[in-house]
C-alpha positions in Angstrom: -29.9 13.6 -31.1 -29.0 17.0 -29.9 -26.6 17.0 -26.9 -28.0 18.1 -23.6 -25.9 20.8 -22.1 -26.0 23.3 -19.2 -24.2 26.6 -19.5 -21.5 27.6 -17.1 -22.4 29.8 -14.2 -19.9 32.6 -13.4 -18.6 32.2 -9.8 -20.7 34.5 -7.4 -17.7 36.1 -5.7 -15.9 36.8 -9.1 -18.8 38.7 -10.7 -22.0 39.0 -8.7 -24.0 40.7 -11.4 -23.1 38.1 -14.1 -23.6 35.3 -11.7 -27.1 36.5 -11.1 -27.9 36.6 -14.8 -26.4 33.2 -15.3 -28.5 31.7 -12.6 -31.7 33.3 -13.9 -31.2 32.1 -17.4 -29.8 28.6 -16.6 -32.6 27.9 -14.3 -35.0 28.8 -17.1 -36.9 31.3 -15.0 -37.3 34.0 -17.6 -36.2 34.9 -21.1 -35.8 38.5 -22.3 -38.8 40.1 -24.0 -38.7 41.8 -27.4 -39.1 45.3 -25.8 -36.1 46.5 -23.7 -36.6 46.0 -20.0 -39.3 43.4 -20.3 -39.1 39.7 -19.5 -41.0 36.5 -20.5 -41.8 34.4 -17.5 -41.0 30.8 -18.2 -43.2 28.1 -16.5 -40.7 27.4 -13.7 -40.2 31.1 -12.9 -43.9 31.8 -13.0 -44.6 28.8 -10.7 -42.4 30.5 -8.0 -44.6 33.7 -8.3 -47.8 31.5 -8.2 -46.7 30.0 -4.9 -45.9 33.4 -3.5 -49.3 34.6 -4.6 -51.2 31.7 -3.1 -49.7 32.0 0.3 -49.9 35.8 0.6 -53.5 35.9 -0.9 -54.7 33.6 1.9 -53.1 35.8 4.5 -54.8 38.9 3.1 -58.1 37.2 3.0 -57.8 36.2 6.6 -58.0 39.9 7.6 -60.9 40.6 5.3 -59.2 41.8 2.1 -61.1 41.2 -1.1 -59.6 40.9 -4.6 -60.6 43.3 -7.4 -59.3 44.3 -10.8 -59.0 47.9 -12.1 -58.2 49.2 -15.5 -54.7 49.5 -17.0 -55.1 53.0 -18.4 -55.4 56.3 -16.3 -56.6 59.5 -17.8 -54.2 62.3 -17.5 -56.7 64.7 -15.9 -57.3 62.1 -13.1 -53.6 61.5 -12.5 -52.9 65.2 -12.3 -55.1 65.8 -9.4 -52.5 64.6 -6.9 -49.4 66.7 -7.8 -46.8 65.0 -5.4 -47.9 61.6 -6.7 -47.5 62.4 -10.4 -44.1 64.1 -9.7 -42.9 60.9 -8.1 -43.8 58.8 -11.1 -43.5 61.2 -14.0 -40.0 60.1 -15.3 -41.1 56.5 -15.5 -44.6 56.8 -17.0 -45.5 55.3 -20.4 -48.2 57.2 -22.3 -50.8 56.3 -24.9 -51.5 59.2 -27.3 -52.8 57.5 -30.4 -55.2 54.6 -31.3 -55.1 53.5 -34.9 -54.7 56.7 -36.9 -56.7 58.8 -34.3 -54.8 61.1 -31.9 -56.5 61.0 -28.5 -57.9 64.1 -27.1 -56.5 63.2 -23.7 -53.3 61.3 -22.8 -53.7 58.0 -21.1 -51.1 56.7 -18.7 -50.2 53.1 -18.4 -50.6 52.5 -14.7 -47.4 52.7 -12.6 -49.7 52.1 -9.6 -53.4 52.4 -9.1 -54.0 54.9 -6.2 -55.8 57.4 -8.4 -58.0 54.8 -10.0 -59.0 53.4 -6.6 -59.5 56.9 -5.2 -61.8 57.8 -8.1 -63.8 54.7 -7.5 -64.0 55.2 -3.7 -65.4 58.8 -4.2 -68.4 57.2 -5.9 -68.6 54.2 -3.6 -68.3 55.7 -0.2 -71.2 57.7 1.3 -71.6 56.6 5.0 -69.4 55.3 7.8 -71.4 52.1 7.3 -69.8 51.6 4.0 -66.3 51.4 5.5 -63.8 49.9 5.7 -63.2 48.8 2.1 -60.2 46.4 1.9 -59.3 45.8 -1.7 -56.3 44.1 -3.4 -55.5 43.4 -6.9 -52.9 41.1 -8.5 -51.8 42.7 -11.7 -49.1 44.2 -13.9 -47.7 47.8 -13.9 -45.3 49.7 -16.0 -42.5 51.9 -14.9 -40.0 52.8 -17.6 -36.7 51.9 -15.8 -33.5 53.2 -17.2 -31.4 50.3 -16.0 -33.1 46.9 -15.9 -32.4 43.4 -14.5 -34.7 40.4 -14.4 -37.0 40.5 -11.4 -35.2 43.4 -9.6 -36.0 46.2 -12.1 -38.1 45.7 -15.2 -40.2 48.1 -17.2 -43.2 45.9 -16.7 -43.6 43.8 -13.5 -46.1 41.7 -11.6 -47.2 42.6 -8.1 -50.1 42.9 -5.7 -51.3 46.3 -4.8 -53.6 46.6 -1.8 -55.8 49.7 -1.3 -58.0 50.3 1.7 -60.2 53.1 3.0 -61.4 53.7 6.6 -63.5 56.0 8.6 -60.8 56.8 11.2 -57.1 57.2 11.2 -56.5 54.8 14.0 -58.0 51.9 12.0 -56.1 52.9 8.8 -52.8 53.1 10.7 -53.4 49.8 12.3 -54.1 48.2 9.0 -50.9 49.7 7.6 -48.8 48.1 10.2 -50.8 44.8 10.1 -49.8 44.5 6.5 -46.2 45.1 7.3 -46.4 42.3 9.9 -47.8 39.9 7.2 -45.0 40.9 4.8 -42.4 40.5 7.5 -43.6 37.1 8.6 -43.9 35.9 5.0 -40.3 36.9 4.2 -38.9 35.3 7.4 -41.0 32.2 7.6 -41.7 31.4 3.9 -38.9 33.0 1.9 -36.4 32.4 4.6 -35.1 35.9 4.1 -34.4 37.8 7.4 -35.8 41.3 7.1 -35.7 44.5 9.2 -39.0 46.3 9.7 -38.9 50.1 9.8 -40.2 53.4 8.6 -38.9 55.2 5.5 -37.4 58.7 5.9 -39.0 61.8 4.4 -36.8 61.4 1.3 -37.6 57.8 0.7 -41.3 57.7 1.6 -43.9 57.0 -1.2 -45.1 59.9 -3.3 -48.3 61.2 -1.6 -48.0 59.2 1.6 -47.8 60.5 5.1 -45.9 57.5 6.3 -44.2 54.6 4.5 -43.2 51.4 6.3 -40.8 48.8 4.8 -39.2 45.4 5.2 -35.6 45.7 4.2 -33.3 42.8 3.3 -29.6 42.3 2.6 -28.3 40.4 -0.3 -25.3 38.2 -0.4 -23.1 40.9 -1.9 -23.9 43.5 0.8 -26.5 45.5 -1.1 -29.8 46.1 0.4 -33.2 45.4 -1.2 -36.6 46.8 -0.4 -38.8 43.7 -0.2 -42.2 45.3 0.5 -43.8 48.5 1.6 -47.0 49.6 3.3 -48.1 53.2 3.1 -50.5 55.3 5.3 -52.0 58.2 3.4 -54.0 59.8 6.1 -56.7 61.8 4.2 -54.3 63.1 1.5 -55.9 61.3 -1.4 -59.4 61.7 0.0 -59.1 65.5 0.0 -57.9 65.6 -3.6 -60.5 63.1 -4.9 -63.2 64.2 -2.5 -63.8 60.9 -0.8 -66.2 61.8 2.0 -68.5 59.8 4.3 -71.2 60.8 6.8 -70.1 59.8 10.3 -72.6 58.5 12.9 -73.4 62.0 13.9 -74.5 62.9 10.3 -71.4 65.1 9.7 -69.2 64.8 6.6 -65.6 63.7 7.0 -62.7 62.9 4.7 -61.9 59.2 4.6 -58.4 57.7 5.6 -56.6 55.4 3.1 -53.7 53.0 2.8 -51.9 51.2 0.1 -49.3 48.3 0.1 -47.5 45.9 -2.2 -44.9 43.3 -3.0 -43.8 42.3 -6.4 -41.9 39.8 -8.5 -38.8 41.5 -7.1 -39.1 39.0 -4.2 -37.9 36.3 -6.6 -34.7 38.3 -7.2 -34.4 38.6 -3.4 -34.6 34.8 -3.1 -32.0 34.3 -5.7 -29.5 36.8 -4.2 -30.1 35.7 -0.6 -29.8 32.0 -1.0 -28.4 30.7 -4.3 -24.8 29.6 -5.0 -22.4 28.8 -7.8 -24.4 25.7 -8.8 -27.6 27.6 -9.4 -30.7 28.3 -7.5 -31.4 27.5 -3.9 -35.2 27.9 -3.3 -37.1 28.0 -0.1 -39.2 24.8 0.1 -42.5 26.6 0.6 -42.3 28.4 -2.8 -40.2 25.9 -4.7 -42.2 24.6 -7.7 -40.7 21.2 -7.0 -39.9 20.4 -3.4 -38.8 16.8 -3.9 -37.3 15.4 -7.1 -37.0 11.7 -7.7 -34.3 10.7 -10.2 -34.0 7.1 -11.4 -30.5 5.8 -12.0 -32.0 3.4 -14.6 -35.5 3.1 -16.0 -36.2 -0.6 -15.0 -39.6 -1.8 -14.0 -38.5 -2.3 -10.4 -37.0 1.2 -10.1 -40.1 2.8 -11.7 -42.3 0.9 -9.3 -40.4 2.1 -6.3 -40.3 5.7 -7.6 -44.1 5.7 -8.1 -44.7 4.4 -4.6 -42.4 7.0 -3.1 -44.2 9.7 -5.0 -47.5 8.5 -3.6 -46.1 8.3 -0.1 -44.8 11.8 -0.3 -47.8 13.3 -1.9 -48.1 16.2 0.7 -45.1 17.7 -1.2 -44.8 19.1 -4.8 -43.0 16.0 -5.9 -41.8 15.0 -9.4 -40.2 12.0 -11.1 -37.8 13.1 -13.8 -39.0 10.9 -16.7 -36.8 12.6 -19.3 -34.3 10.6 -21.4 -31.4 12.9 -20.3 -28.4 11.3 -18.7 -28.4 10.7 -15.0 -25.6 13.3 -14.5 -27.5 15.8 -16.4 -30.6 15.3 -14.3 -28.6 15.8 -11.2 -27.1 19.0 -12.5 -30.4 20.3 -13.7 -32.1 19.6 -10.3 -29.2 21.6 -8.6 -29.5 24.5 -11.0 -33.3 24.6 -10.4 -32.8 24.8 -6.7 -34.9 21.7 -5.8 -34.6 21.4 -2.0 -34.5 17.5 -1.8 -33.5 14.9 -4.3 -34.1 11.2 -4.1 -31.9 9.0 -6.3 -33.3 5.5 -6.9 -30.8 3.0 -8.2 -30.4 -0.8 -8.6 -27.5 -1.3 -6.1 -29.3 0.7 -3.3 -32.5 -1.1 -3.9 -30.7 -4.4 -3.3 -30.3 -3.2 0.3 -33.8 -1.7 0.5 -32.6 1.8 0.4 -32.3 5.0 -1.7 -30.0 8.0 -1.7 -31.4 11.3 -0.4 -29.6 14.7 -0.7 -30.1 18.3 0.2 -29.6 21.1 -2.3 -28.0 23.5 0.3 -25.3 21.4 1.9 -25.2 18.7 -1.0 -25.0 16.1 1.8 -26.0 12.6 0.6 -27.3 9.9 2.9 -28.5 6.4 2.4 -32.0 5.8 3.8 -34.1 2.7 4.2 -37.3 2.8 2.2 -39.6 2.7 5.3 -37.8 5.8 6.7 -37.9 8.0 3.5 -41.0 10.0 4.6 -39.7 10.9 8.1 -36.3 11.6 6.7 -37.6 14.0 4.0 -39.8 15.8 6.5 -36.8 16.4 8.8 -34.6 17.3 6.0 -36.8 20.0 4.5 -37.2 21.6 7.9 -33.5 21.6 8.5 -32.9 22.8 4.9 -35.2 25.9 5.4 -33.7 26.7 8.8 -30.1 26.5 7.3 -30.7 28.8 4.4 -32.3 31.3 6.7 -29.3 31.1 9.1 -26.9 31.6 6.3 -28.7 34.8 5.2 -29.0 36.0 8.7 -25.2 35.4 9.4 -24.4 37.3 6.2 -26.5 40.2 7.3 -25.1 40.3 10.8 -21.5 40.2 9.5 -22.3 43.1 7.1 -24.1 45.3 9.7 -22.0 48.2 11.1 -22.2 51.5 12.9 -20.7 54.9 12.0 -20.8 58.3 13.5 -19.3 60.3 10.6 -19.5 60.3 6.8 -15.8 59.4 6.7 -16.4 56.3 8.9 -19.5 55.4 6.8 -17.5 55.7 3.5 -14.7 53.5 4.9 -17.2 50.8 5.9 -18.7 50.9 2.4 -15.3 50.3 1.0 -14.3 47.5 3.3 -17.5 45.7 4.4 -20.4 46.7 2.3 -23.7 46.3 4.0 -26.2 48.1 6.3 -24.7 50.9 8.4 -26.6 52.4 11.3 -25.9 56.1 11.6 -27.3 59.1 13.5 -29.2 61.2 11.0 -31.1 64.5 11.0 -33.8 63.3 8.7 -33.7 66.2 6.3 -34.3 65.7 2.7 -31.5 68.0 1.5 -29.1 66.2 3.8 -30.0 62.8 2.4 -29.7 64.1 -1.2 -26.1 65.2 -0.2 -25.3 61.8 1.2 -26.6 60.1 -2.0 -24.5 62.5 -4.2 -21.3 61.8 -2.1 -21.7 58.0 -1.7 -24.4 56.7 -4.2 -26.3 55.3 -1.2 -29.5 56.2 0.5 -31.4 55.5 3.7 -33.1 52.1 4.0 -35.3 52.6 7.1 -35.6 54.0 10.6 -35.6 50.5 12.2 -38.1 49.2 14.7 -36.5 47.9 17.9 -33.5 50.2 17.7 -33.3 52.9 20.3 -33.6 56.3 18.6 -31.0 58.2 20.6 -29.9 61.8 20.3 -26.6 62.7 18.5 -25.1 64.6 15.7 -26.0 63.8 12.1 -23.3 61.7 10.5 -23.3 63.9 7.4 -24.2 67.5 8.3 -23.5 67.4 12.0 -26.8 69.0 12.9 -28.6 67.7 16.0 -30.3 64.3 15.3 -32.8 62.2 17.1 -32.8 59.3 14.5 -30.8 56.2 14.1 -31.2 55.1 10.4 -29.8 52.3 8.3 -28.1 53.5 5.1 -26.7 51.2 2.4 -26.1 50.7 -1.3 -29.3 49.2 -2.7 -30.8 47.5 -5.7 
């Protein structure tokens, strides 16, 4: 029989990048695809995405969003209508030019996003103010040919949801843009247990073709930021280009107002880098494929009977009994690597005293619990577990959040306590490009809830009215 074995995980503080890769592969979330930059989602990795999808999809539907599906291919002539949009994606776009032995008369782009397809559809669909709003979302794949790739964080093909809405007035469109941001923020904080900062992107960082881009920004264990979700207000930019008009209640023609918004499988990368440790994954309970794992010390009839009864008693959770013939020690290690929040060990000695051993993945604390107290113990333990992993991530962010007034102070902070740095900033695109050239960092957001005081830009020393977070980022 082939020996069961778990690979070694590189310590997180020794080599964060290698640690991340080791965790992803040991937890069997993905395998590398045959084409550079692509990944194969294994069942456990895809199950995390399915749980993210189920929870978010329900939240979207609560505000009237309907799911649709649009084509993968976009004609070049259609894409070229919005110049700033195509300029933003041109370096990453994959193109279809030939089918069989036939050269196509027009290039077809594999979608990097679907704004132009949606706009083309809306132009035909919208005629009257009575047709609006249209609130659409699709769960799909997109392709952006990334130069440097890493599972979940940046891959040439990835999974996401992209919402696209169209409205008969800008107030409603702006309100929807910010409502989506609120949904994303609540989801990150309350479901993924990742503390995020809500804010607006600078001119340099806003989405190509948008008037305003809003974001939720998170900070990983190593002090690098990660954009966890964005919501864009387009105004009537796309409507003018694609001639999306409606007759208002006075019979006059107006251009419609639109939004788009999305989160992707990058969220799984955020979970890993926010919560996991040198033993493997640490998964938030609400998206963990298995929330409670029962492990039998021996496979006797008595132990099997108790395990089955516990599984039935805890059926409100995604609960699993490890029925494999692996060793007990291997099962424990595997449950740790997979980040299962709570583990119940059922053994003959404990059962003699009418109890089982229950442990938490985050603290690795083990306690003996009477059989009639297992349900209440697990309920309290999962709640405490989620609160703890959130607090750890929040403490890390707070310890790595600093202020700087000059580029010299900023650079020193990056070298000594990498993280988010709040700086006075002029907001000019050229200045931000200069900062990026000097420091390999960029702006993360103009944060909500932070007083936007006057000052001198930390880089160019021009007058500034913005306080902006800058950081190294994934």
